C-alpha positions as CSV (number, residue, x, y, z in Angstrom):
1,M,0.0,0.0,0.1
2,F,2.7,2.4,0.8
3,A,4.9,3.7,-1.9
4,I,8.5,4.1,-0.6
5,L,11.4,6.3,-2.3
6,R,14.7,5.8,-0.7
7,K,17.0,8.5,-1.7
8,E,20.8,8.7,-0.3
9,R,22.7,11.7,0.2
10,T,26.0,12.8,1.5
11,S,24.6,14.2,4.6
12,Y,21.5,12.1,5.4
13,K,19.1,9.4,4.2
14,L,15.5,10.4,3.2
15,L,12.5,8.1,3.3
16,T,9.6,9.8,1.7
17,F,6.0,8.6,1.9
18,G,4.7,11.7,0.1
19,L,1.8,9.8,-1.7
20,A,1.1,7.1,0.9
21,F,-1.4,8.9,2.8
22,T,-4.4,10.0,1.2
23,F,-7.0,10.3,4.2
24,M,-10.0,12.6,3.5
25,A,-13.5,13.2,4.5
26,A,-15.5,15.4,6.9
27,G,-13.9,17.2,9.9
28,C,-14.7,17.0,13.6
29,T,-16.7,19.5,15.2
30,G,-15.8,22.3,17.2
31,T,-16.0,26.2,17.7
32,P,-13.3,28.3,16.0
33,S,-11.0,30.5,18.0
34,G,-11.6,33.6,16.1
35,D,-7.9,34.6,16.2
36,A,-4.5,33.6,14.6
37,G,-6.4,31.8,11.9
38,S,-9.5,29.7,13.0
39,S,-7.9,26.9,14.9
40,N,-10.5,24.7,16.7
41,P,-9.7,24.7,20.3
42,A,-11.8,21.6,20.9
43,G,-9.8,19.6,18.4
44,G,-10.6,18.5,14.9
45,S,-10.1,20.3,11.8
46,T,-12.2,23.4,11.1
47,T,-11.9,23.5,7.3
48,G,-15.6,23.1,6.9
49,T,-17.8,20.4,5.7
50,G,-16.6,19.0,2.2
51,A,-13.4,20.9,2.1
52,K,-10.0,19.0,1.8
53,T,-6.9,20.3,3.3
54,E,-3.6,18.6,2.3
55,L,-0.5,18.8,4.8
56,N,3.1,18.1,3.9
57,V,4.5,16.8,7.2
58,M,8.2,16.0,7.8
59,F,9.4,14.1,11.1
60,T,12.9,12.9,11.9
61,T,13.6,9.6,12.9
62,E,16.3,8.0,15.4
63,A,17.5,5.3,12.8
64,N,17.6,4.9,9.2
65,G,15.4,2.2,7.9
66,D,13.6,1.4,11.3
67,Q,10.5,-0.5,10.2
68,T,8.8,0.0,13.5
69,E,9.2,3.7,13.5
70,Q,8.0,3.8,10.0
71,Q,4.9,1.8,11.1
72,I,4.2,3.9,14.1
73,W,4.1,6.9,12.4
74,E,2.0,5.6,9.5
75,E,-0.4,4.3,12.4
76,T,-0.4,7.9,13.9
77,V,-1.3,9.4,10.8
78,K,-4.2,6.7,10.2
79,M,-5.5,7.4,13.6
80,Y,-5.6,11.1,13.0
81,A,-7.2,10.5,9.6
82,Q,-10.1,8.5,11.3
83,K,-11.0,11.6,13.4
84,N,-10.2,14.1,10.6
85,P,-10.9,12.4,7.3
86,N,-11.2,15.7,5.6
87,V,-7.2,16.2,6.0
88,K,-4.9,14.4,3.8
89,I,-1.4,14.1,5.3
90,N,1.6,13.6,2.9
91,L,4.3,12.1,5.4
92,Q,8.0,12.3,5.0
93,L,10.5,10.7,7.5
94,Q,13.8,11.9,7.4
95,N,17.1,10.6,9.1
96,F,20.0,13.1,9.3
97,G,23.6,12.0,9.9
98,G,24.0,14.6,12.8
99,V,22.6,17.8,14.2
100,E,24.6,19.9,11.8
101,Q,23.0,18.5,8.9
102,H,19.5,18.6,10.4
103,R,20.2,22.5,10.9
104,A,21.4,22.9,7.4
105,W,18.2,21.2,6.0
106,V,16.1,23.5,8.0
107,T,17.8,26.7,7.1
108,T,17.8,25.7,3.5
109,Q,14.1,24.7,3.4
110,L,12.9,27.8,5.3
111,I,15.0,30.2,3.3
112,G,14.1,28.5,0.1
113,G,10.4,28.7,0.8
114,T,10.2,25.0,0.4
115,A,9.7,23.8,3.9
116,P,6.8,21.3,4.7
117,D,3.7,22.6,6.3
118,L,4.9,21.1,9.5
119,F,8.4,19.8,10.1
120,T,10.7,18.8,13.0
121,T,13.2,21.4,14.2
122,R,15.0,22.1,17.6
123,Y,14.1,24.3,20.3
124,I,17.3,26.1,20.3
125,W,16.7,27.0,16.6
126,D,13.2,28.0,16.7
127,Q,13.1,31.4,18.2
128,E,16.2,32.5,16.0
129,D,14.0,31.4,13.0
130,L,11.0,33.1,14.4
131,K,12.9,36.4,14.7
132,K,13.6,36.2,11.2
133,G,10.3,35.8,9.9
134,L,10.6,32.1,8.8
135,L,8.4,30.5,11.4
136,M,4.8,31.1,12.5
137,D,4.2,32.5,16.1
138,L,2.6,29.7,17.9
139,T,1.9,31.7,21.1
140,P,-1.8,32.2,20.7
141,F,-2.4,28.5,20.2
142,Y,-0.4,27.5,23.5
143,S,-3.4,28.9,25.6
144,K,-6.3,27.1,23.4
145,K,-8.1,24.2,25.0
146,N,-8.2,21.1,23.0
147,D,-10.1,17.9,23.2
148,Y,-7.0,15.9,22.1
149,L,-5.3,17.3,25.4
150,G,-8.0,16.3,27.6
151,G,-9.8,19.7,27.4
152,K,-6.5,21.5,28.6
153,S,-3.9,23.6,26.5
154,W,-0.5,23.2,25.8
155,D,0.6,25.7,28.5
156,E,-1.3,23.3,30.9
157,V,0.1,19.7,29.8
158,F,3.7,20.6,29.2
159,P,5.9,20.8,32.4
160,K,7.1,24.2,33.5
161,S,10.8,23.2,32.9
162,V,9.9,22.4,29.2
163,L,7.8,25.8,28.8
164,Q,10.9,27.6,30.2
165,R,12.9,26.5,27.6
166,L,10.5,27.0,24.6
167,I,9.6,30.5,25.5
168,G,11.5,33.5,23.7
169,D,12.6,37.0,24.5
170,N,9.1,38.3,23.7
171,K,7.3,35.5,25.5
172,T,6.5,33.8,22.3
173,Y,6.6,30.0,21.2
174,A,7.8,28.9,17.9
175,S,7.4,25.2,18.1
176,V,5.8,22.1,20.1
177,P,7.8,19.3,21.5
178,A,6.7,15.7,20.6
179,S,9.1,14.1,23.1
180,I,11.8,14.6,25.6
181,D,15.4,13.2,25.4
182,S,17.7,12.0,28.2
183,V,21.2,10.6,27.7
184,R,22.1,7.4,29.6
185,I,24.6,4.7,30.0
186,L,23.4,1.3,29.0
187,Y,25.1,-1.8,30.7
188,N,25.4,-5.4,30.5
189,K,24.4,-6.6,33.9
190,E,26.1,-10.3,33.3
191,L,29.5,-8.6,32.5
192,F,29.1,-6.2,35.6
193,A,28.2,-9.4,37.8
194,K,31.4,-11.3,36.6
195,A,33.5,-8.5,37.4
196,G,32.1,-8.3,41.1
197,I,30.1,-5.0,40.5
198,Q,27.1,-4.7,42.6
199,N,26.0,-1.2,42.3
200,V,26.0,1.3,39.5
201,P,28.2,4.3,40.1
202,A,27.0,7.6,41.0
203,T,30.4,9.7,41.1
204,W,33.1,10.0,38.6
205,N,35.6,8.4,40.6
206,E,33.3,5.3,41.3
207,F,32.7,5.2,37.4
208,L,36.5,4.9,36.9
209,D,36.6,2.3,39.6
210,I,34.1,-0.1,38.0
211,Q,35.7,0.3,34.7
212,D,39.1,-0.6,36.3
213,K,37.4,-3.8,37.6
214,L,35.9,-4.7,34.2
215,K,39.4,-4.2,32.4
216,K,41.0,-6.5,35.0
217,S,38.3,-9.0,34.4
218,G,39.2,-9.1,30.7
219,V,36.3,-7.0,29.5
220,T,36.5,-3.8,27.5
221,P,34.5,-1.5,29.7
222,F,33.1,1.1,27.2
223,G,32.2,1.3,23.7
224,F,32.9,4.9,22.7
225,P,32.2,5.6,19.0
226,N,34.2,8.8,17.8
227,T,34.4,8.8,14.1
228,K,32.4,11.9,13.6
229,P,30.1,14.2,15.3
230,G,26.9,12.1,14.5
231,D,28.6,9.6,16.9
232,Y,27.4,12.1,19.5
233,N,29.3,10.4,22.5
234,Y,32.3,13.1,22.6
235,S,29.8,15.9,22.2
236,W,27.6,14.5,25.0
237,T,30.6,14.2,27.2
238,T,32.2,17.4,26.9
239,R,28.7,19.3,27.1
240,I,27.8,17.5,30.3
241,L,31.1,17.6,32.2
242,T,31.7,21.1,31.2
243,E,28.3,22.2,32.6
244,E,29.2,20.3,35.9
245,L,32.3,22.7,36.3
246,I,30.8,26.1,35.0
247,A,27.5,25.9,36.7
248,G,28.6,28.5,39.2
249,Q,29.2,31.0,36.4
250,Y,25.4,30.7,35.0
251,E,24.4,33.9,36.9
252,Q,26.9,36.0,34.9
253,M,25.4,34.6,31.6
254,D,21.7,34.2,32.3
255,V,20.9,37.8,31.6
256,R,17.1,37.3,31.6
257,H,17.3,35.0,34.6
258,N,14.9,32.6,32.7
259,G,16.9,29.3,33.8
260,F,18.6,28.9,30.2
261,I,21.4,30.6,28.3
262,E,19.7,31.7,25.0
263,V,21.8,32.2,21.6
264,N,22.1,35.7,22.1
265,E,23.3,35.4,25.8
266,Y,25.7,32.8,24.6
267,T,27.0,35.4,22.1
268,R,27.3,38.0,24.5
269,A,29.3,35.6,27.1
270,V,31.8,34.6,24.5
271,D,32.1,38.1,23.0
272,Q,32.8,39.6,26.4
273,G,35.1,36.9,27.4
274,I,32.9,35.5,30.1
275,V,33.1,32.1,28.5
276,D,36.6,31.3,27.4
277,I,37.4,27.7,26.7
278,T,41.2,28.1,26.9
279,R,40.9,29.1,30.5
280,S,39.9,27.0,33.7
281,P,37.5,25.4,34.5
282,Y,36.5,25.0,30.6
283,K,39.9,23.6,29.6
284,D,40.0,21.0,32.7
285,V,37.2,19.1,31.1
286,F,39.4,17.6,28.4
287,P,42.3,16.0,30.3
288,I,39.2,14.3,32.5
289,I,37.9,12.7,29.2
290,K,41.3,11.7,27.9
291,N,42.1,9.9,31.2
292,W,38.6,8.1,30.7
293,S,39.6,7.0,27.3
294,Q,42.0,4.4,28.7
295,Y,38.7,2.4,29.1
296,W,37.3,2.6,25.9
297,S,37.7,0.1,22.9
298,K,41.0,0.2,21.1
299,G,40.9,2.3,18.0
300,Y,37.8,4.3,19.1
301,N,38.5,7.1,16.7
302,G,37.7,4.3,13.9
303,I,34.6,3.1,15.7
304,D,31.3,4.5,14.6
305,F,27.9,4.6,16.3
306,N,26.5,1.5,14.6
307,T,29.8,-0.5,15.2
308,S,29.7,0.2,18.8
309,T,26.1,-0.9,18.9
310,D,27.0,-4.2,17.5
311,M,29.9,-4.6,19.9
312,F,27.7,-4.1,22.9
313,L,25.1,-6.7,21.6
314,R,27.9,-9.1,21.1
315,G,29.0,-8.7,24.7
316,E,32.4,-7.1,23.6
317,V,32.0,-4.1,25.6
318,A,30.2,-3.5,28.9
319,M,28.8,0.0,28.3
320,I,27.5,2.3,25.8
321,M,25.8,5.7,25.8
322,R,22.6,6.5,24.2
323,T,19.3,8.4,24.3
324,S,16.0,6.7,24.9
325,G,14.9,6.8,21.4
326,Q,18.5,5.3,20.4
327,S,18.0,2.5,23.1
328,K,15.1,1.0,21.1
329,V,17.4,-1.1,18.7
330,L,19.1,-2.5,21.6
331,Y,16.2,-3.4,23.8
332,E,14.4,-5.0,21.0
333,S,17.3,-6.8,19.3
334,S,17.1,-10.7,19.2
335,A,21.1,-10.5,19.0
336,R,21.2,-9.4,22.6
337,K,21.5,-12.4,25.1
338,F,21.8,-10.6,28.3
339,E,19.9,-8.3,30.5
340,M,20.8,-4.6,30.5
341,A,19.8,-1.4,32.3
342,A,20.7,2.1,32.3
343,F,22.2,4.9,34.7
344,P,23.0,8.5,34.2
345,L,26.8,9.5,33.3
346,P,28.2,9.8,36.7
347,Y,29.1,13.3,37.9
348,L,32.3,15.0,38.9
349,T,33.0,15.9,42.3
350,K,35.5,18.0,44.4
351,E,37.8,15.3,44.1
352,N,37.8,15.6,40.4
353,H,37.9,19.5,40.3
354,P,37.5,22.2,42.8
355,D,34.6,23.9,40.7
356,A,32.5,20.6,40.4
357,I,29.1,21.3,41.7
358,G,28.9,17.7,42.8
359,K,25.7,16.6,41.1
360,L,24.4,15.5,37.5
361,M,23.8,18.0,34.9
362,E,21.3,16.7,32.4
363,I,21.8,16.8,28.7
364,G,18.4,15.6,28.3
365,G,15.1,16.4,30.1
366,V,14.6,19.1,27.5
367,P,12.2,19.5,24.5
368,A,13.0,17.3,21.6
369,G,11.2,16.4,18.3
370,N,9.9,20.0,18.2
371,M,7.3,20.7,15.6
372,A,7.3,23.8,13.8
373,I,5.3,25.6,11.0
374,P,6.8,27.8,8.4
375,K,5.6,31.5,8.0
376,S,5.1,30.4,4.3
377,I,2.2,27.9,5.0
378,K,-1.1,28.8,3.1
379,P,-3.6,30.3,5.6
380,E,-6.2,27.6,4.7
381,K,-3.7,24.8,6.1
382,L,-2.8,26.6,9.3
383,D,-5.9,25.0,11.5
384,A,-5.0,21.5,10.2
385,A,-1.5,21.8,11.0
386,I,-2.0,23.2,14.6
387,D,-4.8,20.3,15.2
388,F,-2.3,17.6,14.1
389,M,0.2,18.9,16.3
390,A,-2.2,18.7,19.3
391,F,-3.0,15.1,18.2
392,V,0.6,14.2,18.4
393,T,0.8,15.6,21.9
394,S,-2.3,13.9,23.1
395,A,-1.9,11.3,26.0
396,Q,-2.9,8.6,23.5
397,I,-0.2,9.3,20.9
398,Q,2.5,10.3,23.5
399,G,1.9,6.8,25.2
400,L,2.0,5.0,22.0
401,H,5.3,6.6,21.0
402,A,6.7,6.0,24.4
403,Q,5.9,2.3,24.3
404,K,6.9,1.6,20.6
405,L,9.6,4.1,19.8
406,Y,11.1,4.7,23.3
407,R,10.5,8.4,23.2
408,T,9.9,10.0,26.8
409,P,6.5,11.8,26.6
410,A,6.9,15.6,26.5
411,T,3.6,16.1,28.1
412,S,2.5,15.4,31.9
413,T,-0.5,13.5,30.9
414,A,1.2,10.4,29.5
415,D,2.4,7.6,31.7
416,L,6.2,6.6,31.5
417,P,6.5,2.8,30.5
418,D,8.6,0.7,32.2
419,N,11.1,0.4,29.4
420,L,11.8,4.1,29.9
421,K,12.0,4.3,33.6
422,G,15.8,4.2,33.7
423,F,15.6,7.4,31.4
424,A,13.5,9.4,33.9
425,F,15.0,12.9,34.3
426,V,16.8,13.0,37.7
427,G,19.4,15.7,37.2
428,D,19.5,19.6,36.9
429,P,19.3,20.8,33.4
430,M,22.2,22.2,31.7
431,K,22.0,25.7,30.6
432,L,24.8,26.7,28.2
433,N,25.2,23.8,26.1
434,I,28.3,25.2,24.7
435,Y,29.4,22.5,22.4
436,G,25.9,21.5,21.2
437,G,25.3,21.5,17.3
438,E,22.1,23.5,18.0
439,V,24.2,26.4,19.2
440,D,26.9,26.4,16.6
441,K,27.4,23.4,14.4
442,N,30.9,24.7,13.3
443,V,32.0,24.3,17.1
444,T,30.4,21.0,17.2
445,E,32.2,19.7,14.1
446,N,35.7,21.2,14.9
447,N,35.3,20.1,18.7
448,Q,35.0,16.4,17.6
449,K,37.5,16.6,15.0
450,L,40.2,18.4,17.1
451,G,39.2,16.2,20.0
452,Q,40.2,13.1,18.1
453,L,43.7,14.3,17.5
454,Y,44.1,15.5,21.0
455,L,42.8,12.0,22.4
456,E,45.3,10.1,20.2
457,G,48.1,12.4,21.3
458,S,48.9,14.3,18.0
459,L,47.6,17.5,19.2
460,P,48.6,19.5,22.3
461,L,45.8,20.7,24.6
462,D,46.6,24.3,24.2
463,K,46.6,24.1,20.4
464,Y,43.2,22.4,20.5
465,L,41.6,24.9,22.5
466,N,43.1,28.1,20.8
467,D,41.9,26.6,17.3
468,L,38.4,25.8,18.6
469,K,38.2,29.3,20.4
470,K,39.0,30.7,17.0
471,V,36.0,28.9,15.4
472,M,33.7,30.0,18.5
473,L,34.6,33.5,18.0
474,D,34.0,33.5,14.4
475,G,30.6,32.1,14.7
476,V,29.8,34.7,17.5
477,K,31.1,37.4,15.0
478,Q,28.8,35.9,12.3
479,K,25.7,35.8,14.7
480,K,26.3,39.6,15.6
481,E,26.4,40.5,12.0
482,E,23.4,38.5,11.2
483,N,21.2,39.8,14.0
484,K,22.7,43.3,14.5
485,W,23.8,42.5,17.9
486,S,26.2,44.5,19.7
487,A,27.1,45.5,23.3
488,D,25.3,48.7,22.7
489,N,21.9,46.9,22.2
490,N,22.8,44.3,24.6
491,Y,22.9,41.5,21.9
492,G,19.2,41.9,21.5
493,I,18.5,40.5,24.9
494,Q,15.2,41.8,26.4
495,K,14.9,41.7,30.3
């Protein structure tokens, strides 16, 4: 039934289901809101009897070619069609090679006016694109009641911590999250038991201690893929550990005091030297990671994400690092013959660095799978696009995606299934995210590439950080020019 077109590109693989979903008929009932279009606060399309609204929708996938993910999205669209047969959804699934490829796609599509009517972006890009006039302002819809949300609104069903990260300078919302991500260590319980490890570690020293025990038992402790930025592990590690050392500086950077360092606040901090990665405590993270690398698989710079997955499934390594969505293939693999579980990356303490705050800083627990609508959308499509987003955030669909796709629900109305209990948010949310691809993809790419050379011993730490600082300063200069930010206008920050 479903026509599938596979198209490989250098940066990502694309699965298109453009003509697969032709679901049309009469819409559901409800009273139009009368502003920001005629969105129906009770749920259901308000396109009118006999009208046919066609939406082009793109969602990103965790893994290329995952048939379950394809099937669940198809099922989601079918379920919506049964309630709104007046709307035809053309579903497109895309898997990008990394954050930087995703950002390049979003930028190209928006600037070129070719973006789908609804697509996946990231929460740290949405406000930037909204300010440029490329996205719809979704603020009016956040307070609208919707039957899909149990008669509540988005500003009622999303946790306050999520809303805090979504809201922009002008108290605007530019996207709607579909899930929450958390990064965790997955471990082989049998290998832990054989090495005499009874408890999972909480602190960094405990983490190194269990890896020493695993190594002495003849087991490679950690499968750390590091061929490219899209292997994620190096980026995650540098980001998490850096936040644990610089949390005491948040007050200097968070000008708006909203609990999150926004892009213009990041620009200000780097431009004014508040953030300088060549100085302590920023530079001190890297020797800590290099010391940890003694427990990784040999040749880790030549091991990619999928290879490390296979190594873990074969029992060749005791641990790997993944998000909840990425854990799906591991939990469901028939090749896995052992029991596994998850724990957070252990945190640094004063024993490791005097600036350590002594608690976990979460890279996850933040909005993910964010859905946005381009400003170029035709007015007659807006109602249906908003309605479909509400459907995706309903307790029913959030629960389905949590159970089948291992994606932690973004709303407080959906239950967390047993297979995701280990991914529950337990730490403090990081605020700066300095090496994240969402902030500056060039910094992310160069951090990983230079980091490879540093870890293997061919690049001194000072050279590594000075070269990376230059990339960071160049990126900040570009952001200032593009947005007309300066110290004189407080980098566009509105208190």
